[in-house]
C-alpha positions as CSV (number, residue, x, y, z in Angstrom):
1,X,66.8,282.3,-110.1
2,X,69.2,280.6,-109.5
3,X,69.9,279.7,-105.7
4,X,73.2,277.8,-103.7
5,X,71.8,276.5,-100.5
6,X,75.3,275.8,-98.6
7,X,74.2,275.0,-95.2
8,X,70.7,273.2,-93.1
9,X,67.9,274.6,-94.8
10,X,64.3,273.0,-93.2
11,X,63.3,270.1,-96.3
12,X,60.4,272.4,-96.6
13,X,61.9,275.8,-97.5
14,X,63.7,273.8,-100.0
15,X,60.6,272.3,-101.8
16,X,59.3,275.6,-101.5
17,X,61.7,277.2,-103.3
18,X,62.0,275.6,-106.0
19,X,58.3,275.6,-106.7
20,X,58.6,279.6,-107.1
21,X,60.7,278.7,-110.1
22,X,64.0,279.1,-108.7
23,X,66.8,276.3,-109.9
24,X,68.0,275.0,-106.5
25,X,71.2,273.3,-105.4
26,X,70.8,272.2,-101.7
27,X,74.9,270.9,-100.7
28,X,74.4,271.8,-97.0
29,X,78.1,270.8,-96.4
30,X,79.9,273.2,-98.6
31,X,82.8,275.5,-96.9
32,X,85.8,277.2,-97.8
33,X,87.4,276.7,-101.3
34,X,84.5,273.9,-101.5
35,X,82.2,276.9,-101.2
36,X,83.4,278.9,-103.5
37,X,83.9,276.4,-106.2
38,X,80.0,276.0,-106.4
39,X,79.4,279.1,-106.0
40,X,81.3,279.3,-108.9
41,X,80.3,276.0,-110.4
42,X,76.5,277.1,-109.7
43,X,76.4,281.3,-111.5
44,X,74.0,281.7,-108.3
45,X,71.9,284.8,-107.8
46,X,71.2,283.7,-104.5
47,X,73.4,282.1,-101.5
48,X,72.3,280.7,-98.7
49,X,74.4,280.1,-95.4
50,X,73.9,279.7,-91.6
51,X,77.1,279.8,-89.8
52,X,79.2,279.8,-92.6
53,X,81.7,282.5,-93.0
54,X,81.8,284.2,-96.8
55,X,85.0,285.5,-97.3
56,X,86.4,287.8,-99.5
57,X,87.7,285.5,-102.0
58,X,83.4,283.9,-102.4
59,X,82.4,286.5,-103.1
60,X,84.7,287.2,-105.8
61,X,84.1,283.7,-107.7
62,X,80.7,284.8,-109.8
63,X,79.9,288.0,-110.8
64,X,76.1,286.5,-110.8
65,X,76.0,286.8,-107.5
66,X,73.2,289.3,-106.4
67,X,72.4,288.4,-102.8
68,X,73.8,286.8,-99.7
69,X,71.1,285.6,-97.1
70,X,71.8,284.9,-93.3
71,X,69.8,282.6,-92.6
72,X,69.7,283.6,-88.4
73,X,69.7,287.2,-87.3
74,X,73.5,288.2,-87.1
75,X,76.0,288.2,-90.0
76,X,79.6,288.3,-88.2
77,X,80.2,285.5,-90.2
78,X,79.5,287.5,-93.8
79,X,82.3,289.8,-95.1
80,X,80.1,292.5,-94.9
81,X,82.2,295.1,-96.6
82,X,84.0,293.4,-99.1
83,X,79.9,292.9,-100.5
84,X,79.2,296.1,-100.2
85,X,82.3,296.9,-102.8
86,X,80.9,294.2,-105.3
87,X,77.8,295.8,-104.6
88,X,76.3,292.5,-103.5
89,X,73.3,293.0,-101.2
90,X,73.5,291.1,-97.9
91,X,70.0,290.1,-95.8
92,X,69.3,288.1,-92.6
93,X,66.7,287.1,-90.6
94,X,66.6,289.3,-87.8
95,X,64.5,287.8,-85.1
96,X,62.7,284.8,-85.5
97,X,64.8,283.0,-82.5
98,X,64.0,285.6,-79.8
99,X,61.4,283.3,-78.6
100,X,64.4,280.4,-78.6
101,X,66.7,282.2,-77.4
102,X,64.9,284.2,-73.9
103,X,63.7,280.5,-73.1
104,X,67.5,279.5,-72.8
105,X,68.1,282.7,-70.6
106,X,65.4,282.1,-68.7
107,X,66.7,278.4,-68.3
108,X,69.9,279.6,-67.4
109,X,68.5,282.0,-65.1
110,X,66.6,279.3,-63.2
111,X,69.2,276.6,-63.6
112,X,71.5,278.7,-62.1
113,X,69.3,280.3,-58.9
114,X,68.5,276.2,-58.0
115,X,71.8,275.0,-59.4
116,X,70.4,272.3,-61.0
117,X,73.7,271.4,-62.6
118,X,74.7,270.8,-59.6
119,X,72.6,268.8,-58.1
120,X,71.7,266.8,-60.5
121,X,75.4,266.0,-61.0
122,X,75.4,265.3,-57.2
123,X,71.9,262.7,-58.0
124,X,73.6,260.6,-60.6
125,X,76.4,259.9,-58.6
126,X,74.9,258.5,-55.7
127,X,75.2,261.7,-53.8
128,X,71.8,263.6,-52.1
129,X,72.2,267.0,-50.7
130,X,69.2,269.0,-50.0
131,X,71.0,270.2,-47.1
132,X,72.7,272.0,-50.2
133,X,70.8,272.4,-53.0
134,X,67.6,274.1,-51.4
135,X,69.3,277.3,-50.5
136,X,68.0,278.3,-53.1
137,X,67.6,282.2,-54.4
138,X,64.3,283.0,-55.9
139,X,63.1,285.0,-58.3
140,X,59.7,286.6,-57.6
141,X,60.7,290.9,-56.6
142,X,64.2,290.1,-57.8
143,X,65.5,292.8,-60.1
144,X,66.9,291.3,-64.3
145,X,68.7,294.3,-65.9
146,X,69.2,293.6,-69.4
147,X,71.8,295.3,-72.3
148,X,69.7,295.4,-75.8
149,X,66.6,295.6,-76.1
150,X,65.8,294.1,-79.1
151,X,63.1,291.7,-80.0
152,X,65.1,289.6,-77.8
153,X,65.8,291.9,-75.1
154,X,62.1,292.5,-75.5
155,X,60.7,288.7,-75.0
156,X,63.3,288.3,-72.1
157,X,61.9,291.4,-70.2
158,X,57.7,289.2,-71.2
159,X,58.6,286.2,-69.2
160,X,61.1,288.9,-66.2
161,X,58.0,290.6,-65.9
162,X,55.8,287.3,-65.7
163,X,58.4,285.8,-62.9
164,X,57.1,289.1,-60.9
165,X,60.4,290.5,-61.5
166,X,61.6,294.1,-61.8
167,X,63.5,295.3,-65.1
168,X,65.8,297.4,-66.5
169,X,67.7,298.2,-69.2
170,X,69.9,300.0,-71.4
171,X,69.8,300.4,-75.1
172,X,71.3,303.0,-77.3
173,X,67.8,302.9,-78.5
174,X,65.9,302.4,-75.6
175,X,63.8,306.0,-74.9
176,X,62.5,306.8,-72.1
177,X,58.6,306.7,-73.3
178,X,59.2,303.3,-74.8
179,X,60.5,301.6,-71.5
180,X,57.6,302.4,-69.9
181,X,55.3,301.0,-72.6
182,X,57.3,298.4,-71.8
183,X,56.5,298.2,-68.1
184,X,60.2,298.8,-67.3
185,X,62.8,301.4,-66.3
186,X,65.8,302.8,-68.6
187,X,69.3,302.8,-67.0
188,X,71.4,305.6,-68.7
189,X,74.3,302.9,-69.5
190,X,75.0,299.5,-69.1
191,X,77.1,300.3,-65.5
192,X,73.8,301.7,-64.0
193,X,72.0,298.5,-65.3
194,X,74.7,296.1,-63.3
195,X,74.4,298.6,-60.3
196,X,70.6,297.9,-60.0
197,X,69.8,294.2,-60.8
198,X,70.4,291.1,-59.3
199,X,70.8,289.4,-62.8
200,X,72.4,291.0,-65.9
201,X,71.4,289.5,-69.2
202,X,73.2,290.3,-71.9
203,X,71.6,290.6,-76.1
204,X,73.6,293.0,-77.8
205,X,75.1,292.2,-81.8
206,X,78.3,292.5,-82.3
207,X,79.7,295.7,-84.0
208,X,83.2,298.0,-82.9
209,X,81.0,299.9,-80.5
210,X,79.6,297.4,-78.3
211,X,83.2,295.3,-78.5
212,X,83.8,294.2,-74.6
213,X,80.8,296.7,-73.9
214,X,81.0,294.4,-70.4
215,X,83.5,294.6,-68.8
216,X,85.7,295.5,-65.4
217,X,84.3,298.7,-65.0
218,X,80.4,296.6,-65.5
219,X,80.6,294.1,-64.0
220,X,82.4,296.0,-60.9
221,X,79.3,297.3,-60.3
222,X,77.3,294.4,-60.4
223,X,76.1,293.2,-56.7
224,X,78.1,290.4,-54.8
225,X,76.5,287.3,-55.8
226,X,75.1,288.6,-58.9
227,X,74.2,286.9,-61.9
228,X,75.5,287.5,-65.6
229,X,73.6,285.2,-68.7
230,X,75.2,286.0,-71.8
231,X,73.3,284.0,-75.6
232,X,73.5,287.3,-77.7
233,X,77.5,286.6,-78.6
234,X,81.2,286.6,-77.3
235,X,82.6,290.0,-78.5
236,X,79.8,291.9,-76.6
237,X,81.4,290.2,-73.2
238,X,85.0,290.6,-71.9
239,X,85.5,287.0,-70.8
240,X,88.9,287.6,-69.2
241,X,87.0,290.5,-67.0
242,X,84.2,288.1,-66.5
243,X,86.4,285.6,-65.0
244,X,88.3,287.7,-62.5
245,X,84.9,289.0,-61.3
246,X,83.8,285.2,-60.4
247,X,86.6,285.2,-58.2
248,X,86.1,288.2,-56.6
249,X,82.9,289.0,-56.4
250,X,81.2,285.8,-56.2
251,X,79.4,286.1,-59.7
252,X,77.4,283.0,-61.1
253,X,77.7,282.8,-65.1
254,X,75.4,280.9,-67.4
255,X,76.7,281.1,-70.8
256,X,75.4,280.0,-74.4
257,X,78.2,281.2,-76.5
258,X,82.3,281.4,-75.9
259,X,85.1,282.5,-78.3
260,X,86.4,280.4,-80.2
261,X,84.4,277.6,-80.7
262,X,84.6,274.0,-82.5
263,X,83.5,275.3,-86.0
264,X,81.3,272.3,-85.9
265,X,78.8,270.2,-84.0
266,X,81.2,268.6,-82.4
267,X,84.9,269.1,-81.2
268,X,87.0,269.2,-78.2
269,X,86.6,272.6,-76.6
270,X,88.4,274.5,-73.6
271,X,88.0,277.5,-72.0
272,X,89.6,279.8,-69.0
273,X,85.8,281.0,-68.1
274,X,84.7,276.6,-67.6
275,X,88.3,276.3,-64.9
276,X,87.0,279.8,-62.8
277,X,85.3,278.1,-60.5
278,X,82.4,279.0,-58.6
279,X,79.2,278.0,-60.4
280,X,79.5,278.5,-64.2
281,X,76.7,276.7,-66.8
282,X,77.4,276.7,-70.1
283,X,75.5,275.3,-72.7
284,X,77.4,274.9,-76.5
285,X,75.3,277.8,-78.6
286,X,72.4,276.0,-78.5
287,X,70.2,280.0,-78.3
288,X,68.0,279.3,-81.5
289,X,68.6,275.8,-81.5
290,X,64.8,275.0,-81.2
291,X,62.8,273.4,-84.0
292,X,60.0,276.4,-83.6
293,X,63.1,278.9,-84.1
294,X,64.6,277.3,-86.9
295,X,60.9,276.7,-89.0
296,X,60.9,280.5,-88.7
297,X,63.7,281.9,-89.9
298,X,63.9,279.1,-93.2
299,X,60.3,280.0,-93.9
300,X,61.6,284.0,-93.8
301,X,64.6,283.3,-95.8
302,X,62.6,281.6,-98.7
303,X,60.2,285.3,-98.7
304,X,63.4,287.0,-98.4
305,X,63.9,285.5,-101.3
306,X,60.1,285.5,-103.5
307,X,60.3,288.8,-102.4
308,X,63.7,289.5,-104.6
309,X,62.9,286.8,-107.2
310,X,59.4,289.7,-107.7
311,X,61.0,293.3,-107.2
312,X,64.1,293.6,-107.1
313,X,63.5,294.8,-103.1
314,X,65.5,292.7,-99.6
315,X,63.8,292.7,-97.0
316,X,66.3,292.8,-93.5
317,X,68.5,294.2,-95.8
318,X,71.8,295.1,-93.9
319,X,74.5,297.1,-95.7
320,X,72.3,299.5,-97.8
321,X,73.4,303.5,-96.8
322,X,71.9,304.6,-94.3
323,X,72.5,308.0,-95.0
324,X,75.0,309.1,-98.4
325,X,77.6,311.3,-99.7
326,X,74.3,313.6,-101.7
327,X,74.2,317.4,-101.1
328,X,71.6,317.9,-102.7
329,X,69.0,317.1,-105.1
330,X,67.8,317.6,-108.1
331,X,63.9,317.3,-109.5
332,X,63.3,316.6,-113.3
333,X,59.3,317.3,-114.4
334,X,59.2,315.5,-117.9
335,X,57.5,313.9,-120.4
336,X,57.7,310.2,-120.3
337,X,59.5,309.4,-123.1
338,X,62.7,307.5,-123.6
339,X,66.5,308.8,-123.6
340,X,65.2,311.8,-121.4
341,X,66.8,310.7,-117.8
342,X,69.8,309.1,-119.8
343,X,70.5,313.4,-121.3
344,X,70.5,314.2,-117.7
345,X,72.9,311.4,-116.4
346,X,75.0,312.2,-119.4
347,X,75.6,315.9,-118.2
348,X,74.9,315.0,-114.9
349,X,78.6,312.1,-115.5
350,X,80.0,315.5,-117.8
351,X,80.6,317.7,-114.9
352,X,81.6,315.5,-112.1
353,X,78.2,315.4,-110.8
354,X,77.6,311.8,-109.3
355,X,74.4,310.4,-108.9
356,X,73.9,308.8,-104.9
357,X,70.1,307.4,-105.6
358,X,67.3,307.6,-108.0
359,X,63.2,307.8,-107.7
360,X,61.4,308.1,-111.1
361,X,57.6,308.0,-110.6
362,X,55.0,308.4,-113.5
363,X,52.2,310.5,-113.0
364,X,48.4,308.5,-114.8
365,X,47.9,308.0,-118.0
366,X,51.7,308.4,-118.5
367,X,52.7,311.0,-120.3
368,X,54.7,312.9,-117.6
369,X,57.5,311.5,-114.7
370,X,59.3,313.3,-111.9
371,X,62.6,312.2,-111.0
372,X,64.3,313.3,-107.9
373,X,68.4,312.8,-108.3
374,X,70.3,312.9,-105.4
375,X,73.6,314.2,-106.3
376,X,77.1,314.8,-104.0
377,X,76.8,318.7,-105.4
378,X,75.1,321.2,-106.5
379,X,74.1,321.5,-110.0
380,X,75.6,324.7,-111.5
381,X,73.0,327.1,-113.5
382,X,75.1,326.9,-116.6
383,X,74.7,322.6,-115.6
384,X,71.1,323.1,-115.4
385,X,70.8,325.2,-118.7
386,X,72.5,322.8,-121.0
387,X,69.9,320.3,-119.5
388,X,67.3,322.1,-120.1
389,X,69.0,322.3,-123.6
390,X,69.6,318.8,-125.1
391,X,66.3,318.0,-123.9
392,X,63.0,319.4,-124.9
393,X,61.2,317.1,-123.3
394,X,63.0,317.9,-119.8
395,X,59.5,320.7,-118.6
396,X,61.7,321.8,-115.5
397,X,64.5,321.4,-113.1
398,X,64.8,322.5,-109.8
399,X,67.5,321.8,-107.5
400,X,66.9,321.1,-103.4
401,X,69.5,321.1,-100.4
402,X,69.2,318.1,-98.8
403,X,69.2,318.5,-94.1
């Protein structure tokens, strides 16, 4: 299997792929036209990237490309729609950086509470101002509000509980039962979280339904002097509204991600949020940047490729349909002989019926099999009779409506 790695990956992981009989091309600085050329040149079946954008033009570079693996949690840098149209699988490595991001989240919370950045800067400039910086509020007994309870949100909640904080949370999938099991209180909405917490920490993935979900309405529910932490993604937070809330409500803010970040690891950067006044601390998108996290991500990337190589299945795939247009399932009991399913598919195609999913299971002894063929409309009685007449190895047909 040909694998093109277009971003930095742990050397041990590159060696592991080569040991698994993969033909690996490691060019970790590829992007833009150079990446498109490399996809075409290597005829790779698997492309591995980290932060490098993967566009429709790149996906068109080679018909061999079957899988794109993002060595990280999100896939917002990959044109998912274009990949799906071309039958290219896209996978990611969710949760492998959860601990690292949770640790940075708490680093920002503690830094805001103790005003560590300002205190260190003053000390380096020769100013000893104990009176100013000894007025921390402390975390014990305060309430942390979490929006988004995936693996990162859960990791943050556990650390908050270790600090003897109360935790309230909202997530689209968070039930009262699960919240109780995690030892926290479930809220009805992000605004409800904001109203009940002292510190709001955002851990949502980017999606159309989460775009700027933390906006003026949610921020207006925060207590004066409350904290806002975002180590998730910039799309979920309205940064302009946050700038206004800093001055209006005296919020303290800790951010690891920003809109329009520089593409390279180094570069000039400015944003209105950094000039909003008050206590605003930021880090340059380093949430997942620990040795432990990168090793875990690299190991998961290797696992995804090896499972695909050995089985054709893809762990953590993100672009397969959760629900197809199938309305009915055609159950075909058959002799396990060549051409049986081909005859069935041919008759379905002739009737304008599209096959959405197929599963064929062979019985012990390999003399018979049963296939479940999900289709987008019900086969008529006349069509079923045609199928039976066309192939004597079809033992029986049944049609089941899908709920």
